[in-house]
N, CA, C and O atoms as a GROMACS GRO file, in nm:
protein
  636
    1MET      N    1  -5.270  10.843   2.575
    1MET     CA    2  -5.323  10.879   2.672
    1MET      C    3  -5.231  10.753   2.795
    1MET      O    4  -5.204  10.765   2.915
    2ARG      N    5  -5.199  10.622   2.680
    2ARG     CA    6  -5.127  10.535   2.745
    2ARG      C    7  -5.050  10.589   2.717
    2ARG      O    8  -5.094  10.704   2.718
    3LEU      N    9  -4.920  10.594   2.680
    3LEU     CA   10  -4.827  10.647   2.665
    3LEU      C   11  -4.778  10.839   2.812
    3LEU      O   12  -4.677  10.905   2.836
    4ALA      N   13  -4.891  10.839   2.847
    4ALA     CA   14  -4.934  10.949   3.006
    4ALA      C   15  -4.888  10.846   3.076
    4ALA      O   16  -4.780  10.833   3.136
    5VAL      N   17  -4.970  10.780   3.065
    5VAL     CA   18  -5.004  10.663   3.231
    5VAL      C   19  -4.843  10.522   3.231
    5VAL      O   20  -4.824  10.459   3.336
    6PHE      N   21  -4.743  10.493   3.096
    6PHE     CA   22  -4.699  10.425   3.136
    6PHE      C   23  -4.575  10.515   3.238
    6PHE      O   24  -4.506  10.487   3.336
    7SER      N   25  -4.602  10.684   3.117
    7SER     CA   26  -4.480  10.722   3.208
    7SER      C   27  -4.426  10.830   3.316
    7SER      O   28  -4.340  10.896   3.374
    8ALA      N   29  -4.486  10.810   3.305
    8ALA     CA   30  -4.601  10.853   3.486
    8ALA      C   31  -4.593  10.739   3.554
    8ALA      O   32  -4.591  10.764   3.675
    9LEU      N   33  -4.586  10.581   3.523
    9LEU     CA   34  -4.556  10.553   3.598
    9LEU      C   35  -4.365  10.513   3.583
    9LEU      O   36  -4.293  10.540   3.679
   10PHE      N   37  -4.337  10.484   3.524
   10PHE     CA   38  -4.251  10.450   3.452
   10PHE      C   39  -4.106  10.540   3.563
   10PHE      O   40  -4.015  10.494   3.631
   11LEU      N   41  -4.164  10.732   3.520
   11LEU     CA   42  -4.056  10.781   3.649
   11LEU      C   43  -4.087  10.734   3.770
   11LEU      O   44  -4.002  10.652   3.805
   12ALA      N   45  -4.198  10.755   3.876
   12ALA     CA   46  -4.234  10.736   3.979
   12ALA      C   47  -4.112  10.561   4.031
   12ALA      O   48  -4.051  10.548   4.137
   13ALA      N   49  -4.115  10.481   3.936
   13ALA     CA   50  -4.016  10.380   4.003
   13ALA      C   51  -3.929  10.425   4.041
   13ALA      O   52  -3.882  10.383   4.146
   14LEU      N   53  -3.838  10.583   3.938
   14LEU     CA   54  -3.702  10.538   3.891
   14LEU      C   55  -3.700  10.695   4.008
   14LEU      O   56  -3.766  10.798   3.998
   15PRO      N   57  -3.600  10.656   4.108
   15PRO     CA   58  -3.498  10.768   4.139
   15PRO      C   59  -3.487  10.876   4.068
   15PRO      O   60  -3.451  10.881   3.950
   16ALA      N   61  -3.530  11.012   4.171
   16ALA     CA   62  -3.524  11.161   4.054
   16ALA      C   63  -3.387  11.130   4.031
   16ALA      O   64  -3.365  11.090   3.917
   17ALA      N   65  -3.278  11.137   4.117
   17ALA     CA   66  -3.153  11.083   4.098
   17ALA      C   67  -3.087  11.033   3.983
   17ALA      O   68  -2.981  11.072   3.934
   18ALA      N   69  -3.160  10.945   3.946
   18ALA     CA   70  -3.110  10.864   3.801
   18ALA      C   71  -3.178  10.999   3.683
   18ALA      O   72  -3.107  11.042   3.592
   19LEU      N   73  -3.317  11.048   3.706
   19LEU     CA   74  -3.261  11.149   3.575
   19LEU      C   75  -3.190  11.226   3.576
   19LEU      O   76  -3.152  11.285   3.475
   20ALA      N   77  -3.131  11.259   3.755
   20ALA     CA   78  -3.028  11.392   3.726
   20ALA      C   79  -2.916  11.364   3.664
   20ALA      O   80  -2.849  11.465   3.642
   21MET      N   81  -2.860  11.244   3.618
   21MET     CA   82  -2.766  11.152   3.587
   21MET      C   83  -2.730  11.288   3.443
   21MET      O   84  -2.624  11.350   3.436
   22ASP      N   85  -2.838  11.302   3.351
   22ASP     CA   86  -2.790  11.387   3.216
   22ASP      C   87  -2.694  11.505   3.244
   22ASP      O   88  -2.668  11.586   3.155
   23GLU      N   89  -2.620  11.518   3.415
   23GLU     CA   90  -2.558  11.654   3.363
   23GLU      C   91  -2.392  11.562   3.430
   23GLU      O   92  -2.326  11.608   3.523
   24GLN      N   93  -2.359  11.449   3.365
   24GLN     CA   94  -2.262  11.381   3.363
   24GLN      C   95  -2.203  11.384   3.266
   24GLN      O   96  -2.262  11.429   3.167
   25ALA      N   97  -2.095  11.348   3.254
   25ALA     CA   98  -2.048  11.313   3.128
   25ALA      C   99  -2.039  11.219   3.084
   25ALA      O  100  -2.070  11.187   2.969
   26THR      N  101  -1.970  11.118   3.216
   26THR     CA  102  -1.872  11.062   3.182
   26THR      C  103  -1.922  10.981   3.362
   26THR      O  104  -1.898  11.026   3.474
   27LEU      N  105  -2.006  10.830   3.316
   27LEU     CA  106  -2.090  10.743   3.410
   27LEU      C  107  -2.014  10.615   3.518
   27LEU      O  108  -2.064  10.517   3.463
   28SER      N  109  -1.925  10.553   3.635
   28SER     CA  110  -1.854  10.461   3.592
   28SER      C  111  -2.002  10.360   3.684
   28SER      O  112  -2.108  10.406   3.727
   29PRO      N  113  -1.946  10.204   3.686
   29PRO     CA  114  -2.086  10.168   3.694
   29PRO      C  115  -2.101  10.186   3.825
   29PRO      O  116  -2.209  10.230   3.866
   30GLU      N  117  -1.985  10.154   3.922
   30GLU     CA  118  -2.065  10.247   4.067
   30GLU      C  119  -2.156  10.281   4.032
   30GLU      O  120  -2.251  10.206   4.009
   31MET      N  121  -2.158  10.480   4.006
   31MET     CA  122  -2.255  10.560   4.008
   31MET      C  123  -2.388  10.541   3.922
   31MET      O  124  -2.444  10.639   3.872
   32LEU      N  125  -2.414  10.470   3.914
   32LEU     CA  126  -2.500  10.379   3.877
   32LEU      C  127  -2.618  10.361   3.959
   32LEU      O  128  -2.618  10.275   4.047
   33LYS      N  129  -2.736  10.447   3.936
   33LYS     CA  130  -2.831  10.461   4.047
   33LYS      C  131  -2.961  10.322   4.047
   33LYS      O  132  -3.072  10.374   4.042
   34TRP      N  133  -2.966  10.222   4.050
   34TRP     CA  134  -3.059  10.111   4.021
   34TRP      C  135  -3.170  10.093   4.111
   34TRP      O  136  -3.141  10.067   4.228
   35SER      N  137  -3.286  10.100   4.080
   35SER     CA  138  -3.444  10.074   4.083
   35SER      C  139  -3.503  10.003   4.069
   35SER      O  140  -3.471   9.964   3.957
   36ALA      N  141  -3.593   9.933   4.109
   36ALA     CA  142  -3.666   9.801   4.052
   36ALA      C  143  -3.727   9.854   3.884
   36ALA      O  144  -3.743   9.965   3.833
   37ALA      N  145  -3.743   9.747   3.848
   37ALA     CA  146  -3.818   9.735   3.701
   37ALA      C  147  -3.930   9.888   3.722
   37ALA      O  148  -3.955   9.952   3.824
   38PRO      N  149  -3.975   9.904   3.596
   38PRO     CA  150  -4.127  10.009   3.672
   38PRO      C  151  -4.224   9.864   3.622
   38PRO      O  152  -4.172   9.762   3.577
   39PRO      N  153  -4.320   9.877   3.636
   39PRO     CA  154  -4.466   9.749   3.621
   39PRO      C  155  -4.466   9.705   3.453
   39PRO      O  156  -4.450   9.585   3.430
   40ALA      N  157  -4.473   9.744   3.403
   40ALA     CA  158  -4.423   9.736   3.254
   40ALA      C  159  -4.375   9.608   3.190
   40ALA      O  160  -4.414   9.546   3.091
   41LEU      N  161  -4.226   9.577   3.326
   41LEU     CA  162  -4.140   9.465   3.279
   41LEU      C  163  -4.185   9.416   3.407
   41LEU      O  164  -4.233   9.463   3.511
   42PRO      N  165  -4.141   9.269   3.344
   42PRO     CA  166  -4.189   9.202   3.460
   42PRO      C  167  -4.108   9.220   3.604
   42PRO      O  168  -4.017   9.302   3.609
   43PRO      N  169  -4.145   9.136   3.725
   43PRO     CA  170  -4.113   9.154   3.774
   43PRO      C  171  -3.962   9.080   3.842
   43PRO      O  172  -3.946   8.961   3.814
   44GLY      N  173  -3.909   9.114   3.886
   44GLY     CA  174  -3.725   9.095   3.875
   44GLY      C  175  -3.628   9.176   3.867
   44GLY      O  176  -3.527   9.205   3.932
   45SER      N  177  -3.701   9.220   3.737
   45SER     CA  178  -3.489   9.321   3.732
   45SER      C  179  -3.439   9.498   3.757
   45SER      O  180  -3.454   9.561   3.652
   46GLU      N  181  -3.409   9.545   3.819
   46GLU     CA  182  -3.375   9.667   3.752
   46GLU      C  183  -3.361   9.750   3.692
   46GLU      O  184  -3.414   9.711   3.587
   47VAL      N  185  -3.325   9.854   3.672
   47VAL     CA  186  -3.354   9.948   3.605
   47VAL      C  187  -3.218  10.091   3.626
   47VAL      O  188  -3.206  10.147   3.735
   48ALA      N  189  -3.146  10.123   3.526
   48ALA     CA  190  -3.059  10.275   3.581
   48ALA      C  191  -3.070  10.307   3.433
   48ALA      O  192  -3.055  10.245   3.328
   49VAL      N  193  -3.113  10.473   3.485
   49VAL     CA  194  -3.113  10.538   3.352
   49VAL      C  195  -3.035  10.659   3.365
   49VAL      O  196  -3.039  10.758   3.438
   50LEU      N  197  -2.916  10.592   3.212
   50LEU     CA  198  -2.737  10.671   3.169
   50LEU      C  199  -2.820  10.813   3.162
   50LEU      O  200  -2.781  10.888   3.251
   51SER      N  201  -2.925  10.871   3.079
   51SER     CA  202  -2.940  10.953   2.971
   51SER      C  203  -3.103  11.012   2.933
   51SER      O  204  -3.181  11.038   2.841
   52GLY      N  205  -3.091  11.011   3.022
   52GLY     CA  206  -3.275  11.114   2.877
   52GLY      C  207  -3.312  11.064   3.029
   52GLY      O  208  -3.256  11.025   3.132
   53ASP      N  209  -3.483  11.100   2.957
   53ASP     CA  210  -3.608  11.049   3.048
   53ASP      C  211  -3.685  10.960   2.889
   53ASP      O  212  -3.710  11.002   2.776
   54PRO      N  213  -3.702  10.822   2.956
   54PRO     CA  214  -3.702  10.710   2.867
   54PRO      C  215  -3.893  10.812   2.871
   54PRO      O  216  -3.952  10.856   2.773
   55GLY      N  217  -3.917  10.816   2.952
   55GLY     CA  218  -4.138  10.893   2.943
   55GLY      C  219  -4.096  10.993   2.852
   55GLY      O  220  -4.201  11.033   2.802
   56GLY      N  221  -4.004  11.054   2.805
   56GLY     CA  222  -4.039  11.203   2.753
   56GLY      C  223  -3.998  11.149   2.555
   56GLY      O  224  -3.985  11.050   2.484
   57SER      N  225  -3.996  11.253   2.554
   57SER     CA  226  -3.994  11.228   2.356
   57SER      C  227  -3.843  11.266   2.305
   57SER      O  228  -3.819  11.287   2.186
   58GLY      N  229  -3.745  11.274   2.407
   58GLY     CA  230  -3.622  11.232   2.361
   58GLY      C  231  -3.489  11.138   2.326
   58GLY      O  232  -3.541  11.040   2.273
   59PRO      N  233  -3.392  11.123   2.327
   59PRO     CA  234  -3.347  11.079   2.321
   59PRO      C  235  -3.270  11.006   2.518
   59PRO      O  236  -3.217  11.073   2.608
   60TYR      N  237  -3.301  10.848   2.512
   60TYR     CA  238  -3.258  10.807   2.628
   60TYR      C  239  -3.178  10.710   2.637
   60TYR      O  240  -3.159  10.643   2.536
   61VAL      N  241  -3.129  10.686   2.726
   61VAL     CA  242  -2.991  10.591   2.716
   61VAL      C  243  -3.042  10.505   2.911
   61VAL      O  244  -3.067  10.562   3.018
   62VAL      N  245  -3.037  10.336   2.872
   62VAL     CA  246  -3.162  10.298   3.024
   62VAL      C  247  -3.045  10.145   3.035
   62VAL      O  248  -2.977  10.130   2.934
   63ARG      N  249  -3.029  10.066   3.118
   63ARG     CA  250  -2.980   9.931   3.198
   63ARG      C  251  -3.039   9.910   3.255
   63ARG      O  252  -3.085   9.972   3.350
   64VAL      N  253  -3.064   9.775   3.200
   64VAL     CA  254  -3.172   9.628   3.267
   64VAL      C  255  -3.136   9.549   3.349
   64VAL      O  256  -3.215   9.458   3.323
   65ARG      N  257  -3.067   9.508   3.442
   65ARG     CA  258  -2.961   9.390   3.483
   65ARG      C  259  -3.193   9.298   3.541
   65ARG      O  260  -3.295   9.340   3.595
   66MET      N  261  -3.130   9.136   3.463
   66MET     CA  262  -3.186   9.076   3.477
   66MET      C  263  -3.077   8.914   3.542
   66MET      O  264  -2.961   8.873   3.530
   67PRO      N  265  -3.197   8.875   3.606
   67PRO     CA  266  -3.168   8.759   3.681
   67PRO      C  267  -3.178   8.681   3.624
   67PRO      O  268  -3.264   8.688   3.536
   68ALA      N  269  -3.101   8.567   3.637
   68ALA     CA  270  -3.128   8.455   3.532
   68ALA      C  271  -3.278   8.362   3.516
   68ALA      O  272  -3.364   8.320   3.593
   69ASN      N  273  -3.257   8.361   3.394
   69ASN     CA  274  -3.444   8.267   3.350
   69ASN      C  275  -3.481   8.420   3.349
   69ASN      O  276  -3.522   8.388   3.461
   70TYR      N  277  -3.500   8.514   3.340
   70TYR     CA  278  -3.574   8.610   3.367
   70TYR      C  279  -3.636   8.631   3.158
   70TYR      O  280  -3.568   8.644   3.056
   71LYS      N  281  -3.753   8.628   3.174
   71LYS     CA  282  -3.870   8.686   3.125
   71LYS      C  283  -3.927   8.720   3.010
   71LYS      O  284  -4.037   8.667   2.990
   72VAL      N  285  -3.870   8.827   2.891
   72VAL     CA  286  -4.017   8.898   2.899
   72VAL      C  287  -4.140   8.866   2.727
   72VAL      O  288  -4.114   8.900   2.612
   73PRO      N  289  -4.276   8.788   2.782
   73PRO     CA  290  -4.278   8.797   2.691
   73PRO      C  291  -4.332   8.858   2.561
   73PRO      O  292  -4.337   8.981   2.565
   74PRO      N  293  -4.371   8.805   2.454
   74PRO     CA  294  -4.416   8.901   2.299
   74PRO      C  295  -4.454   9.061   2.338
   74PRO      O  296  -4.540   9.117   2.407
   75HIS      N  297  -4.374   9.089   2.277
   75HIS     CA  298  -4.421   9.288   2.303
   75HIS      C  299  -4.402   9.358   2.156
   75HIS      O  300  -4.369   9.305   2.050
   76THR      N  301  -4.426   9.454   2.177
   76THR     CA  302  -4.380   9.520   2.065
   76THR      C  303  -4.382   9.691   2.131
   76THR      O  304  -4.451   9.735   2.222
   77HIS      N  305  -4.288   9.756   2.053
   77HIS     CA  306  -4.235   9.909   2.151
   77HIS      C  307  -4.330   9.988   1.990
   77HIS      O  308  -4.347   9.948   1.875
   78PRO      N  309  -4.373  10.124   2.076
   78PRO     CA  310  -4.450  10.243   1.988
   78PRO      C  311  -4.284  10.313   1.850
   78PRO      O  312  -4.287  10.357   1.736
   79THR      N  313  -4.174  10.288   1.944
   79THR     CA  314  -4.074  10.370   1.890
   79THR      C  315  -3.925  10.214   1.846
   79THR      O  316  -3.929  10.101   1.895
   80ASP      N  317  -3.845  10.252   1.771
   80ASP     CA  318  -3.750  10.196   1.696
   80ASP      C  319  -3.699  10.150   1.860
   80ASP      O  320  -3.749  10.229   1.940
   81GLU      N  321  -3.609  10.038   1.932
   81GLU     CA  322  -3.519   9.992   2.080
   81GLU      C  323  -3.426   9.945   1.948
   81GLU      O  324  -3.444   9.926   1.828
   82ASN      N  325  -3.330   9.937   2.032
   82ASN     CA  326  -3.142   9.966   2.008
   82ASN      C  327  -3.132   9.844   2.180
   82ASN      O  328  -3.186   9.887   2.282
   83VAL      N  329  -3.061   9.705   2.182
   83VAL     CA  330  -3.009   9.666   2.300
   83VAL      C  331  -2.870   9.675   2.286
   83VAL      O  332  -2.842   9.727   2.178
   84THR      N  333  -2.781   9.648   2.347
   84THR     CA  334  -2.680   9.583   2.334
   84THR      C  335  -2.645   9.532   2.472
   84THR      O  336  -2.672   9.588   2.578
   85VAL      N  337  -2.585   9.422   2.454
   85VAL     CA  338  -2.608   9.340   2.573
   85VAL      C  339  -2.410   9.336   2.634
   85VAL      O  340  -2.299   9.302   2.593
   86ILE      N  341  -2.486   9.407   2.773
   86ILE     CA  342  -2.324   9.458   2.852
   86ILE      C  343  -2.254   9.338   2.950
   86ILE      O  344  -2.137   9.350   2.984
   87SER      N  345  -2.334   9.223   2.992
   87SER     CA  346  -2.184   9.091   3.042
   87SER      C  347  -2.373   8.955   3.013
   87SER      O  348  -2.469   8.995   2.948
   88GLY      N  349  -2.371   8.878   3.048
   88GLY     CA  350  -2.448   8.804   3.066
   88GLY      C  351  -2.485   8.780   2.899
   88GLY      O  352  -2.444   8.849   2.806
   89THR      N  353  -2.579   8.653   2.892
   89THR     CA  354  -2.702   8.598   2.760
   89THR      C  355  -2.816   8.707   2.781
   89THR      O  356  -2.875   8.765   2.873
   90LEU      N  357  -2.812   8.700   2.645
   90LEU     CA  358  -2.940   8.790   2.637
   90LEU      C  359  -3.016   8.633   2.536
   90LEU      O  360  -2.994   8.516   2.569
   91ASN      N  361  -3.057   8.652   2.482
   91ASN     CA  362  -3.160   8.538   2.422
   91ASN      C  363  -3.319   8.633   2.346
   91ASN      O  364  -3.424   8.671   2.396
   92VAL      N  365  -3.242   8.644   2.164
   92VAL     CA  366  -3.432   8.709   2.140
   92VAL      C  367  -3.412   8.666   2.045
   92VAL      O  368  -3.323   8.623   1.971
   93ALA      N  369  -3.565   8.690   2.057
   93ALA     CA  370  -3.646   8.601   1.903
   93ALA      C  371  -3.782   8.640   1.864
   93ALA      O  372  -3.864   8.680   1.947
   94MET      N  373  -3.818   8.627   1.696
   94MET     CA  374  -3.932   8.743   1.765
   94MET      C  375  -4.068   8.636   1.650
   94MET      O  376  -4.064   8.560   1.553
   95GLY      N  377  -4.178   8.699   1.750
   95GLY     CA  378  -4.320   8.665   1.655
   95GLY      C  379  -4.377   8.617   1.804
   95GLY      O  380  -4.297   8.582   1.890
   96ALA      N  381  -4.492   8.618   1.822
   96ALA     CA  382  -4.589   8.663   1.897
   96ALA      C  383  -4.618   8.507   1.984
   96ALA      O  384  -4.702   8.495   2.073
   97THR      N  385  -4.568   8.444   1.956
   97THR     CA  386  -4.576   8.368   2.080
   97THR      C  387  -4.410   8.295   2.118
   97THR      O  388  -4.322   8.254   2.042
   98MET      N  389  -4.418   8.304   2.270
   98MET     CA  390  -4.274   8.252   2.288
   98MET      C  391  -4.198   8.136   2.304
   98MET      O  392  -4.235   8.046   2.380
   99ASP      N  393  -4.088   8.129   2.234
   99ASP     CA  394  -4.064   7.977   2.218
   99ASP      C  395  -3.876   8.003   2.252
   99ASP      O  396  -3.785   8.075   2.212
  100THR      N  397  -3.894   7.913   2.330
  100THR     CA  398  -3.710   7.951   2.409
  100THR      C  399  -3.666   7.857   2.300
  100THR      O  400  -3.607   7.930   2.220
  101ALA      N  401  -3.665   7.706   2.247
  101ALA     CA  402  -3.575   7.683   2.168
  101ALA      C  403  -3.583   7.737   2.053
  101ALA      O  404  -3.531   7.673   1.961
  102LYS      N  405  -3.658   7.892   2.013
  102LYS     CA  406  -3.622   7.947   1.863
  102LYS      C  407  -3.489   8.108   1.919
  102LYS      O  408  -3.450   8.132   2.033
  103GLY      N  409  -3.469   8.153   1.847
  103GLY     CA  410  -3.383   8.226   1.959
  103GLY      C  411  -3.269   8.282   1.882
  103GLY      O  412  -3.266   8.235   1.768
  104THR      N  413  -3.182   8.361   1.904
  104THR     CA  414  -3.042   8.393   1.823
  104THR      C  415  -3.005   8.484   2.028
  104THR      O  416  -3.050   8.584   2.083
  105ALA      N  417  -2.901   8.372   2.072
  105ALA     CA  418  -2.827   8.367   2.189
  105ALA      C  419  -2.709   8.484   2.190
  105ALA      O  420  -2.614   8.455   2.117
  106LEU      N  421  -2.699   8.606   2.256
  106LEU     CA  422  -2.607   8.715   2.248
  106LEU      C  423  -2.564   8.772   2.333
  106LEU      O  424  -2.595   8.872   2.397
  107PRO      N  425  -2.417   8.639   2.331
  107PRO     CA  426  -2.327   8.773   2.473
  107PRO      C  427  -2.298   8.860   2.481
  107PRO      O  428  -2.340   8.922   2.384
  108ALA      N  429  -2.227   8.936   2.561
  108ALA     CA  430  -2.164   9.051   2.583
  108ALA      C  431  -2.074   9.066   2.485
  108ALA      O  432  -1.982   9.004   2.432
  109GLY      N  433  -2.168   9.239   2.474
  109GLY     CA  434  -2.065   9.293   2.315
  109GLY      C  435  -2.195   9.250   2.253
  109GLY      O  436  -2.206   9.347   2.178
  110GLY      N  437  -2.311   9.170   2.227
  110GLY     CA  438  -2.370   9.193   2.152
  110GLY      C  439  -2.499   9.321   2.070
  110GLY      O  440  -2.484   9.439   2.104
  111PHE      N  441  -2.590   9.296   1.992
  111PHE     CA  442  -2.664   9.393   1.961
  111PHE      C  443  -2.809   9.343   1.895
  111PHE      O  444  -2.839   9.236   1.842
  112PHE      N  445  -2.864   9.426   1.912
  112PHE     CA  446  -2.977   9.418   1.885
  112PHE      C  447  -3.088   9.503   1.775
  112PHE      O  448  -3.057   9.619   1.804
  113HIS      N  449  -3.175   9.513   1.688
  113HIS     CA  450  -3.261   9.584   1.725
  113HIS      C  451  -3.325   9.551   1.664
  113HIS      O  452  -3.305   9.499   1.555
  114ALA      N  453  -3.498   9.588   1.756
  114ALA     CA  454  -3.600   9.642   1.686
  114ALA      C  455  -3.650   9.739   1.656
  114ALA      O  456  -3.612   9.836   1.721
  115ALA      N  457  -3.768   9.768   1.538
  115ALA     CA  458  -3.811   9.845   1.421
  115ALA      C  459  -3.914   9.863   1.500
  115ALA      O  460  -3.961   9.768   1.562
  116LYS      N  461  -3.976  10.017   1.509
  116LYS     CA  462  -4.114  10.042   1.534
  116LYS      C  463  -4.204   9.866   1.582
  116LYS      O  464  -4.161   9.761   1.533
  117ASN      N  465  -4.345   9.866   1.697
  117ASN     CA  466  -4.415   9.801   1.610
  117ASN      C  467  -4.380   9.667   1.575
  117ASN      O  468  -4.482   9.604   1.545
  118MET      N  469  -4.289   9.608   1.568
  118MET     CA  470  -4.154   9.450   1.520
  118MET      C  471  -4.219   9.368   1.666
  118MET      O  472  -4.204   9.426   1.774
  119GLN      N  473  -4.283   9.245   1.664
  119GLN     CA  474  -4.330   9.113   1.766
  119GLN      C  475  -4.160   9.084   1.786
  119GLN      O  476  -4.087   9.056   1.691
  120HIS      N  477  -4.117   9.094   1.914
  120HIS     CA  478  -3.983   9.028   1.963
  120HIS      C  479  -4.079   8.982   2.130
  120HIS      O  480  -4.190   9.003   2.178
  121TYR      N  481  -3.950   8.910   2.169
  121TYR     CA  482  -3.922   8.863   2.318
  121TYR      C  483  -3.801   8.880   2.316
  121TYR      O  484  -3.724   8.939   2.241
  122ALA      N  485  -3.783   8.781   2.469
  122ALA     CA  486  -3.713   8.778   2.514
  122ALA      C  487  -3.606   8.774   2.678
  122ALA      O  488  -3.616   8.857   2.768
  123TRP      N  489  -3.509   8.654   2.676
  123TRP     CA  490  -3.514   8.590   2.802
  123TRP      C  491  -3.343   8.605   2.862
  123TRP      O  492  -3.266   8.638   2.771
  124SER      N  493  -3.288   8.589   2.975
  124SER     CA  494  -3.185   8.514   3.003
  124SER      C  495  -3.133   8.455   2.989
  124SER      O  496  -3.208   8.375   2.932
  125SER      N  497  -2.986   8.383   2.996
  125SER     CA  498  -3.031   8.222   3.004
  125SER      C  499  -2.898   8.203   3.153
  125SER      O  500  -2.855   8.094   3.189
  126GLY      N  501  -2.849   8.370   3.233
  126GLY     CA  502  -2.818   8.394   3.351
  126GLY      C  503  -2.837   8.538   3.378
  126GLY      O  504  -2.862   8.637   3.308
  127PRO      N  505  -2.816   8.517   3.502
  127PRO     CA  506  -2.750   8.672   3.521
  127PRO      C  507  -2.662   8.751   3.422
  127PRO      O  508  -2.550   8.712   3.390
  128THR      N  509  -2.745   8.915   3.355
  128THR     CA  510  -2.808   8.951   3.219
  128THR      C  511  -2.757   9.098   3.239
  128THR      O  512  -2.861   9.125   3.179
  129VAL      N  513  -2.706   9.202   3.261
  129VAL     CA  514  -2.729   9.347   3.200
  129VAL      C  515  -2.702   9.343   3.043
  129VAL      O  516  -2.612   9.291   2.976
  130ILE      N  517  -2.860   9.451   2.999
  130ILE     CA  518  -2.843   9.526   2.880
  130ILE      C  519  -2.849   9.613   2.873
  130ILE      O  520  -2.901   9.671   2.969
  131GLN      N  521  -2.803   9.694   2.759
  131GLN     CA  522  -2.782   9.886   2.763
  131GLN      C  523  -2.945   9.910   2.625
  131GLN      O  524  -2.964   9.861   2.514
  132ILE      N  525  -3.014   9.992   2.696
  132ILE     CA  526  -3.159   9.980   2.543
  132ILE      C  527  -3.112  10.120   2.574
  132ILE      O  528  -3.089  10.176   2.682
  133HIS      N  529  -3.104  10.168   2.430
  133HIS     CA  530  -3.188  10.341   2.369
  133HIS      C  531  -3.235  10.321   2.321
  133HIS      O  532  -3.274  10.213   2.276
  134GLY      N  533  -3.284  10.554   2.286
  134GLY     CA  534  -3.398  10.488   2.181
  134GLY      C  535  -3.408  10.661   2.139
  134GLY      O  536  -3.312  10.736   2.124
  135VAL      N  537  -3.528  10.688   2.130
  135VAL     CA  538  -3.556  10.841   2.123
  135VAL      C  539  -3.714  10.804   2.185
  135VAL      O  540  -3.781  10.756   2.094
  136GLY      N  541  -3.804  10.814   2.340
  136GLY     CA  542  -3.846  10.837   2.353
  136GLY      C  543  -4.037  10.872   2.314
  136GLY      O  544  -4.041  10.959   2.228
  137PRO      N  545  -4.133  10.842   2.341
  137PRO     CA  546  -4.154  10.735   2.506
  137PRO      C  547  -4.106  10.621   2.465
  137PRO      O  548  -4.130  10.563   2.359
  138PHE      N  549  -4.006  10.574   2.590
  138PHE     CA  550  -4.008  10.390   2.595
  138PHE      C  551  -4.125  10.331   2.607
  138PHE      O  552  -4.112  10.326   2.729
  139ALA      N  553  -4.254  10.270   2.585
  139ALA     CA  554  -4.342  10.178   2.595
  139ALA      C  555  -4.338  10.044   2.577
  139ALA      O  556  -4.239   9.996   2.521
  140ILE      N  557  -4.443   9.958   2.622
  140ILE     CA  558  -4.413   9.878   2.636
  140ILE      C  559  -4.534   9.811   2.599
  140ILE      O  560  -4.624   9.831   2.681
  141ASN      N  561  -4.566   9.736   2.501
  141ASN     CA  562  -4.752   9.699   2.462
  141ASN      C  563  -4.659   9.511   2.428
  141ASN      O  564  -4.561   9.471   2.366
  142TYR      N  565  -4.794   9.438   2.536
  142TYR     CA  566  -4.770   9.302   2.521
  142TYR      C  567  -4.833   9.265   2.369
  142TYR      O  568  -4.904   9.342   2.305
  143VAL      N  569  -4.787   9.121   2.323
  143VAL     CA  570  -4.914   9.104   2.206
  143VAL      C  571  -4.981   9.044   2.275
  143VAL      O  572  -5.090   9.055   2.219
  144ASN      N  573  -5.002   8.964   2.394
  144ASN     CA  574  -5.099   8.951   2.453
  144ASN      C  575  -5.154   8.968   2.612
  144ASN      O  576  -5.087   8.953   2.715
  145PRO      N  577  -5.279   8.999   2.602
  145PRO     CA  578  -5.292   9.112   2.736
  145PRO      C  579  -5.299   9.067   2.854
  145PRO      O  580  -5.342   9.123   2.955
  146ALA      N  581  -5.235   8.914   2.834
  146ALA     CA  582  -5.268   8.789   2.951
  146ALA      C  583  -5.118   8.797   3.038
  146ALA      O  584  -5.102   8.796   3.160
  147ASP      N  585  -5.008   8.807   2.917
  147ASP     CA  586  -4.816   8.854   2.950
  147ASP      C  587  -4.810   8.960   3.082
  147ASP      O  588  -4.742   8.962   3.185
  148ASP      N  589  -4.901   9.037   3.033
  148ASP     CA  590  -4.882   9.206   3.066
  148ASP      C  591  -4.862   9.278   3.204
  148ASP      O  592  -4.915   9.388   3.192
  149PRO      N  593  -4.809   9.265   3.328
  149PRO     CA  594  -4.755   9.275   3.467
  149PRO      C  595  -4.869   9.315   3.495
  149PRO      O  596  -4.962   9.272   3.563
  150ARG      N  597  -4.842   9.446   3.402
  150ARG     CA  598  -4.967   9.549   3.431
  150ARG      C  599  -5.127   9.509   3.501
  150ARG      O  600  -5.193   9.555   3.594
  151ALA      N  601  -5.148   9.383   3.384
  151ALA     CA  602  -5.227   9.337   3.439
  151ALA      C  603  -5.301   9.279   3.593
  151ALA      O  604  -5.421   9.271   3.621
  152THR      N  605  -5.196   9.249   3.663
  152THR     CA  606  -5.206   9.207   3.787
  152THR      C  607  -5.197   9.253   3.902
  152THR      O  608  -5.210   9.214   4.018
  153THR      N  609  -5.155   9.405   3.809
  153THR     CA  610  -5.096   9.558   3.940
  153THR      C  611  -5.232   9.662   3.902
  153THR      O  612  -5.248   9.773   3.952
  154GLY      N  613  -5.268   9.638   3.863
  154GLY     CA  614  -5.451   9.729   3.811
  154GLY      C  615  -5.406   9.893   3.725
  154GLY      O  616  -5.453  10.006   3.705
  155THR      N  617  -5.259   9.793   3.689
  155THR     CA  618  -5.189   9.970   3.650
  155THR      C  619  -5.195   9.942   3.480
  155THR      O  620  -5.193  10.042   3.408
  156ALA      N  621  -5.200   9.826   3.425
  156ALA     CA  622  -5.236   9.801   3.245
  156ALA      C  623  -5.349   9.891   3.186
  156ALA      O  624  -5.448   9.935   3.244
  157THR      N  625  -5.299   9.913   3.017
  157THR     CA  626  -5.354  10.036   2.969
  157THR      C  627  -5.398   9.926   2.886
  157THR      O  628  -5.341   9.827   2.840
  158LYS      N  629  -5.542   9.983   2.880
  158LYS     CA  630  -5.553   9.965   2.650
  158LYS      C  631  -5.526   9.988   2.580
  158LYS      O  632  -5.543  10.106   2.547
  159GLN      N  633  -5.448   9.878   2.478
  159GLN     CA  634  -5.445   9.893   2.415
  159GLN      C  635  -5.496   9.992   2.258
  159GLN      O  636  -5.444   9.967   2.149
   0.00000   0.00000   0.00000
């Protein structure tokens, strides 16, 4: 049920044109269709779907564009997550409590893999673009329910 609700919210937040991009064999940066991130992510970022359906059960590829000092509190995913830094710097650390003094700074070209249910968090040092790929459905479960941005919008789901 939780995944179905998230999938519906995620898909509603993305333009239909972005999901149709699977028909294209190649994409240049100006072809990406950016939209506000879904409610599961803290406000301020933008998302573009490059391939697949993140809310579905198959492979997907998305990009996330984050402003400087953007933070994603400790969370897990029900599936493996693979992240490549396209531009800027993404800081990543493991654990249930956000501590920006810890972690690894990944510059453009850096890669991060989180196995399903691994507690981790991330933040940008400056404007940053990352690419996430995996096998859906993509979902975010915050370690601390108070960190879930959906809690303030009434779209949070119970763990």
